[in-house]
N, C-alpha and C positions, 0 to 999 in steps of 0.2 A: 504493500499500499504506499509507504513513503516514497518509493521510486516514481509513483504516478503524480506526486505533488512536486511542482517546480517552484522553489522559493527564491525570491530576489530580496536580498538584504540591502537596504540603502541607508547607510550609517557613516557619518564622518569620523566618529570616535573610534580609533583603531582597536582599542581594547574591547569595546562592546561588540564591534563588527567581528573581530576574531573569535570572541566567545560564542556568539550566535552561529557563526559558520562552523566552528569546531563541533558544536552540539549537533547541527544538521548533518554534518559529515558522519559523526559517530552513530547517528540514527538511520543512516542510509538514504537521506533525502538528496534529490537532485537540486542543487542550489548554485547561486552566483552571488557575489558580493560587489557592491558598487560604493565608491567613496562619497558620492554626492548625487544629486538629482540629475545633473547633466550627463554623468557617466551612465546612469541607469537608463535615461531616455535614449542615448546613443546605442546602448546594448539592445534594447527592445526594438528600436527603429531599424536596426540592421538585421533583425530576425535571428540574431545570434542566440537569443534566449527568450522564450515565451512563458512568462511566469503565470502560475495559477494563484500564487499568494505573493504579495509584496509587503515586507516589513519595512516601514518608512519612518525615518527620523524627520520630525518637522523642522528642526532648527539646524541648518547646515549652510556652510559657505558655498559659493559657486551657484548652486540652485537649491533653494529650500524645498522642504517637503510639499508645501503649499504650491510653490511654483511648479514642481514636478507634476502634481495632480492636474493643474491647469494645462500644462503642455501635453501631458498624456491624453487628456480629454480632447484638446484641440487637434492632435495628430491621430486620434482614434487608435491608440496603442494599448494592447492587452486589456480590452474592455471588460472581459469576464473575470479578471483577476480580483481576488478579495484583498482588501487593504487593511493592514494592521498598523496603526500609527503609534509612534513612540515620541516622547518629549523629554 
């Protein structure tokens, strides 16, 4: 079951991002980690990764979580993905 779920972690804090990704790896999830919203948009837009769940930090440099959500909607990227927001 975990392998069917594709998780995108969008978190600028390296220690939090690594902890989340380490957990997902240990549980067998298909995941990718992005440092900010811009990197996440680029990843999804190039069809490199189509997430079913996005764990999104709201406060990040380069592109915040709120900006990511607006850009994702504007570009119609990963429309079915469930969003989990962190602050």
